[in-house]
C-alpha positions in Angstrom: 0.1 -0.3 0.0 0.8 3.4 -0.4 1.8 6.2 2.3 -0.1 9.1 2.1 -0.2 12.3 3.8 -1.1 15.6 3.9 1.3 18.3 2.4 0.8 22.2 4.2 2.3 23.1 1.1 -0.1 22.8 -1.6 -3.1 21.8 0.7 -3.7 18.2 -0.5 -3.0 14.7 0.6 0.2 13.5 -1.8 1.6 9.6 -1.7 5.0 9.6 -0.2 7.6 9.7 -3.2 11.4 10.0 -1.4 13.7 11.7 -4.0 16.2 8.8 -3.0 14.2 5.6 -3.4 13.7 3.5 -0.3 15.1 6.7 2.0 13.2 9.0 3.7 15.5 12.4 4.7 13.6 14.4 7.6 13.8 17.7 9.3 12.3 18.3 12.7 12.3 21.2 14.8 13.4 20.4 17.8 13.4 22.9 21.4 14.7 25.9 22.6 17.1 24.8 25.0 16.3 28.1 27.6 13.8 26.0 30.1 12.1 22.3 30.3 9.9 21.6 27.0 6.3 21.6 27.5 3.6 19.2 26.6 2.4 20.9 23.6 6.4 20.5 22.3 5.8 17.4 22.8 2.9 16.9 21.1 5.0 17.4 18.0 7.9 15.4 19.0 5.8 12.3 19.7 3.5 12.9 15.9 7.4 12.9 14.1 8.2 9.8 16.0 4.9 8.2 15.1 6.1 9.2 10.9 9.6 8.7 12.0 8.5 4.4 13.3 6.3 4.7 10.4 8.1 5.2 7.2 10.5 2.8 9.0 7.7 -0.1 9.3 6.8 0.6 5.6 10.6 -0.4 4.7 12.1 3.1 4.4 15.7 4.0 5.7 15.3 7.3 7.8 18.0 9.8 8.2 16.3 12.7 10.2 18.0 15.4 11.7 16.6 17.2 15.2 17.8 20.8 15.7 18.9 22.1 18.9 18.4 26.1 19.1 21.1 27.0 22.0 21.5 30.7 20.3 17.8 33.2 20.2 16.5 35.9 21.6 15.1 34.0 24.7 18.2 32.0 25.1 20.7 35.0 25.8 18.1 36.6 27.7 17.7 33.7 30.3 20.9 33.1 30.6 21.8 36.8 31.3 19.5 36.7 34.4 20.4 33.7 35.4 23.8 34.7 35.7 25.3 32.0 33.4 27.4 31.4 30.3 25.3 30.6 27.2 26.9 27.0 27.3 26.3 26.7 31.0 22.9 27.6 31.0 21.8 25.9 27.5 23.2 22.5 28.3 21.4 22.0 31.6 18.1 22.2 29.4 19.6 20.0 26.7 20.6 17.7 29.0 16.6 17.3 30.7 15.3 17.2 26.8 17.0 14.3 26.3 15.9 13.1 29.6 12.3 13.8 28.7 12.8 12.4 24.8 13.4 8.6 26.6 10.8 9.1 29.0 8.7 9.2 26.0 9.8 6.4 24.6 10.9 8.5 21.1 13.2 7.3 19.1 16.6 9.4 18.9 17.2 10.9 15.7 20.3 10.1 13.4 21.4 13.9 14.4 21.3 16.9 17.0 22.8 19.9 15.3 23.5 22.4 18.4 23.1 26.2 16.1 26.3 26.6 18.1 27.8 24.5 16.2 26.8 25.8 13.0 28.1 29.0 12.4 30.3 29.1 9.7 27.8 27.1 7.6 25.1 30.4 8.8 27.5 32.4 7.5 28.6 31.0 3.8 24.3 30.5 3.6 24.4 34.1 4.4 27.1 35.5 2.0 25.8 33.8 -1.1 21.8 35.7 -0.6 24.1 39.2 0.0 26.2 38.1 -3.8 22.5 36.7 -5.9 21.1 40.4 -4.7 18.5 38.2 -2.0 19.6 40.2 1.2 21.2 43.4 2.2 23.0 45.5 4.7 21.5 48.0 7.2 22.7 50.8 8.7 23.9 49.2 11.7 25.8 45.8 10.2 23.2 43.1 10.1 21.8 41.5 7.4 18.3 41.3 6.0 16.6 39.1 3.7 14.6 41.2 0.7 11.2 39.3 1.0 10.1 41.8 -2.5 13.3 40.1 -4.3 11.3 37.1 -3.8 8.0 35.9 -5.5 7.5 33.0 -4.0 7.8 34.2 -0.1 4.2 33.3 1.4 3.4 30.2 -0.5 3.7 27.7 2.2 1.4 29.9 5.0 -0.9 31.2 1.8 -0.1 34.4 2.6 -1.5 37.3 0.1 1.3 39.1 -1.2 -0.5 42.5 -1.5 -0.7 42.7 2.9 3.6 42.7 2.2 6.0 45.4 3.2 9.0 45.1 1.6 11.7 47.0 3.1 10.3 47.3 6.8 12.7 45.3 8.6 12.1 43.0 11.6 14.8 41.8 13.8 13.3 40.0 16.3 13.6 36.1 16.3 9.9 35.0 16.3 6.8 38.1 15.3 2.9 37.6 13.9 1.2 37.5 10.7 0.7 40.8 10.5 4.4 41.8 10.7 5.4 40.5 7.4 8.5 42.1 6.7 12.0 41.6 5.7 13.8 39.1 8.2 17.1 39.2 9.8 19.9 36.9 8.5 22.1 38.5 10.9 22.2 40.7 14.1 25.2 43.0 14.6 25.8 43.1 17.9 24.9 45.2 20.7 25.1 44.9 24.4 22.1 43.4 25.1 24.0 40.7 23.5 26.9 40.4 25.6 29.6 38.0 25.6 27.3 36.2 22.7 28.8 37.0 19.2 31.0 35.6 16.3 33.2 37.0 14.2 31.7 38.0 10.3 32.8 39.3 6.9 30.1 42.0 8.2 31.3 42.6 11.9 31.0 40.4 15.2 27.0 39.4 15.6 25.0 37.1 15.6 22.5 34.6 13.3 18.7 35.2 13.4 16.6 32.1 14.3 15.8 31.6 11.0 18.8 31.0 9.0 20.0 28.0 12.0 17.3 25.5 10.3 18.7 26.2 6.8 22.4 26.1 7.7 21.9 22.7 9.5 19.0 20.8 7.2 21.4 20.9 4.3 24.6 20.1 6.2 22.7 16.7 6.9 20.8 16.2 4.6 21.5 18.5 1.1 19.8 21.3 -0.4 16.6 19.2 -1.3 15.3 16.3 0.6 11.8 14.8 1.3 9.5 15.8 4.9 10.1 18.7 7.4 8.1 18.7 10.2 6.9 21.0 13.5 4.0 22.7 14.4 1.5 25.0 13.0 3.2 27.5 14.7 6.4 27.2 13.3 4.5 27.9 9.7 4.5 31.1 9.7 7.7 32.6 10.0 10.0 30.2 11.1 9.6 28.1 7.8 8.1 30.4 5.4 12.0 32.3 6.0 13.7 28.7 5.8 12.4 28.1 2.3 12.7 31.7 1.6 16.2 31.7 2.3 17.6 27.9 1.4 16.1 28.3 -2.3 17.3 32.0 -2.7 20.7 30.5 -2.0 20.8 27.0 -3.4 17.9 27.4 -6.5 16.4 24.5 -6.2 13.5 23.8 -3.9 13.9 23.1 0.0 11.6 20.5 1.5 9.3 18.4 -0.5 6.5 17.8 2.1 6.2 19.8 4.7 4.0 18.5 8.0 2.7 20.2 10.8 0.3 19.2 14.0 -2.0 20.8 15.7 -2.3 23.1 18.8 -2.0 21.3 22.5 -4.8 22.8 25.3 -4.9 21.7 29.2 -8.5 21.4 30.0 -9.6 23.4 27.6 -7.4 26.1 27.6 -5.0 27.5 25.6 -1.5 26.7 28.2 -1.1 30.2 30.4 1.4 30.2 33.5 -1.1 32.5 34.8 -3.8 30.3 35.5 -2.2 27.0 36.3 -2.6 25.5 32.7 1.6 25.5 32.0 2.7 22.1 31.8 6.0 20.5 31.5 6.4 16.8 31.3 7.8 16.9 34.7 5.0 18.6 36.5 2.8 15.9 34.9 5.1 13.3 35.3 5.2 14.4 39.3 1.3 13.7 39.9 2.0 9.7 39.4 1.8 9.3 35.4 4.1 7.7 33.6 5.8 8.4 30.8 4.1 5.4 29.1 0.7 6.9 29.2 2.0 10.4 28.6 2.7 9.3 25.2 -0.5 7.7 24.5 -2.3 10.5 25.2 -0.5 12.6 22.9 -0.2 10.2 20.0 -4.3 8.9 20.0 -5.4 11.8 18.5 -4.9 12.3 14.9 -1.7 15.0 14.2 -4.0 17.6 12.6 -6.9 17.8 15.3 -6.3 19.7 17.8 -5.6 17.6 20.4 -7.3 18.5 24.8 -5.0 17.7 27.0 -6.7 16.9 29.9 -5.8 14.0 33.6 -9.2 12.4 33.1 -7.8 11.9 29.7 -4.7 10.8 31.0 -6.7 8.2 33.0 -8.7 6.5 30.6 -4.9 6.4 28.5 -4.0 4.3 32.0 -7.3 2.4 31.0 -6.5 1.3 27.9 -2.9 0.4 28.8 -4.2 -2.1 31.1 -6.5 -3.1 28.5 -3.2 -4.0 25.6 -1.4 -5.4 28.9 -3.4 -7.7 29.8 -4.2 -8.9 26.9 -0.3 -9.3 26.1 0.0 -11.7 28.6 -3.1 -13.8 28.0 -1.3 -14.3 24.8 2.3 -15.0 25.9 1.0 -17.3 28.3 -1.1 -19.0 25.7 1.6 -19.1 23.3 4.4 -20.8 25.8 7.7 -21.4 23.7 5.6 -22.4 20.6 6.7 -21.0 17.1 4.5 -18.7 15.6 2.1 -20.0 12.7 -0.3 -18.1 10.6 -2.2 -15.3 11.7 -5.9 -16.2 12.7 -8.4 -14.8 10.3 -9.9 -12.1 12.6 -6.4 -10.8 13.8 -4.9 -10.3 9.8 -8.0 -8.2 9.2 -7.5 -6.1 12.6 -3.7 -6.0 11.0 -4.8 -4.6 7.5 -7.1 -2.0 8.7 -4.2 -0.8 11.2 -2.5 -0.4 8.5 -4.6 1.1 6.3 -5.6 3.9 9.0 -1.8 4.6 9.1 -1.2 4.7 5.6 -3.5 7.5 5.2 -1.6 10.3 6.9 -1.4 8.5 10.4 -4.4 8.0 11.1 -3.8 6.7 14.2 -7.5 7.3 15.5 -8.9 4.4 13.2 -5.7 2.3 13.9 -6.4 2.0 17.3 -9.5 1.1 16.6 -8.1 -1.9 15.1 -5.8 -2.6 17.8 -9.1 -3.0 20.6 -11.1 -4.7 17.6 -8.3 -7.3 18.0 -8.1 -7.4 21.8 -11.8 -7.6 22.0 -11.8 -10.5 19.4 -8.6 -12.1 20.9 -10.3 -12.5 24.1 -13.3 -13.5 23.3 -11.6 -16.6 21.2 -9.2 -16.9 24.3 -12.4 -17.4 26.6 -13.6 -20.1 24.2 -10.8 -22.1 24.0 -10.2 -21.6 20.7 -6.6 -19.9 20.6 -3.4 -22.3 19.8 -0.3 -21.8 21.4 0.6 -20.8 17.4 -2.0 -18.8 16.9 -1.6 -17.0 20.3 2.6 -16.7 19.2 1.4 -14.8 16.3 -0.3 -12.5 17.2 1.7 -11.4 20.2 4.7 -11.4 17.1 1.5 -8.8 15.8 0.9 -6.8 18.9 5.4 -6.7 18.9 5.3 -5.0 15.3 2.7 -2.6 16.0 4.6 -1.6 19.2 7.4 -0.8 17.1 4.9 1.4 15.2 3.2 3.2 18.5 6.2 2.7 21.0 3.5 2.6 23.2 2.2 -0.9 23.4 4.9 -2.2 25.8 6.0 -1.2 29.3 9.4 0.1 29.6 12.0 -2.1 31.9 12.4 -1.2 35.1 15.6 -1.4 36.7 15.0 -4.1 39.7 15.9 -2.1 43.1 18.7 -3.9 45.5 16.5 -4.2 48.0 13.9 -6.4 46.2 16.5 -8.4 44.3 17.7 -9.3 47.5 14.6 -10.7 49.0 14.4 -12.4 45.7 17.3 -14.6 46.7 15.9 -15.0 50.2 12.3 -16.1 48.7 14.2 -18.7 46.3 16.0 -20.3 48.9 12.4 -20.4 51.1 11.1 -22.0 48.1 14.2 -24.5 47.6 13.8 -25.3 51.4 9.9 -25.9 50.7 9.2 -23.1 53.3 6.2 -21.9 51.9 5.1 -19.9 54.5 8.4 -17.6 54.6 8.4 -17.7 51.1 4.3 -16.0 50.6 5.4 -13.7 53.4 8.9 -12.2 51.1 6.4 -12.0 48.3 4.4 -10.0 50.9 7.2 -7.6 51.5 8.5 -7.5 47.9 4.6 -6.2 46.7 4.9 -3.9 49.5 7.8 -2.2 48.2 5.6 -2.2 44.5 6.4 -5.2 43.2 4.9 -8.3 42.0 6.5 -11.9 41.5 5.6 -14.8 39.3 6.6 -18.0 39.7 7.6 -19.2 36.2 9.3 -22.7 35.2 12.6 -20.2 34.0 12.0 -19.1 38.1 10.7 -16.2 39.3 9.8 -13.0 37.5 9.2 -9.9 39.0 7.8 -7.4 37.9 7.1 -3.5 38.9 3.5 -3.6 40.0 
């Protein structure tokens, strides 16, 4: 089956055909490392992870680049408030980001370039734009891109060219749609930047935000690549500016497909610190939810539909995952060590529906419906004792493949604490001596520490309760 995606550039569903057969190259706008990433950010990162996983499921080799913005207006401002160098300040939040990524079982990208490590590449693009006449130098020594020189400016956001104000300059990294104007490629140093500056042919200064992604995507993916992703808030100005400066510099199309996920709200409201609805992943985990449950909640709504993140829906995610875990545990018990046979007809039908759904612009809601129909029918077959070991092993394998696509169907392995391991050793010795009373008492102690013990032919197995 073909894989179709909604292309923001054309506003149409299009079949995915990579520039290089069998190889999908994608660029994802990563975090600005000036604070902990919030769950709205992670909605985008989980969507991009689903896209990555589904491309791999379809047999594509994937090269993904996710940038780290470690120099911009916000990182400079907040590092100065904290009394730290820019590098010290951003390194701590970059480390926190990777910890959060692991908690959500987001697969690592092939490249995580940091903006400060690619200043020469940015200077080279700016020099090309100046040479070609698409950029100019302002009175203070900053370099701006002239949107008047690029007639296709606005094609991604579908902007009205009549409303554009050529010659009006915007030096801020982020600005609203009504401020359509020439944007900064290089910002001449001023006192607000403190020690943050690099030498360039135009004097000391620093890059604008938008040029960073053009430089890093070209270095790792080439001047043209397949998919560029982000949140809808990135469409303008960031992605629009990326297209203009990249295509003007190279004379080639930038990205073939653009995919954007919709906004996330919290309890029906836009995230706001003053209303108490601004949530980082760490805020949610501190309330007793797991990264797996948060991932399910962020994943289960189609990426182009707005997501209302609530703690009630997190509870529903916990219930849904419990159903998955109970079913896969039944499958494991029914399969034993039997080799997998062919999928039973009801499971094959679910597999076909699951794949057809994700092939249609990552329709995860329909894919999950197929998954839970499979659980319902499988439980009915097992209740009737009509599922043999080979069939159970085949269905178990299917859920393993689905986990590869969704990244949420299997419990993350938890490290067994030393205290629990010591109790397990004592319990094993008690069972060997047929001290059943003591064995049961030790099971209770282990349970009190939050672990369950199951006796199997291969010995004791401890799982987190």
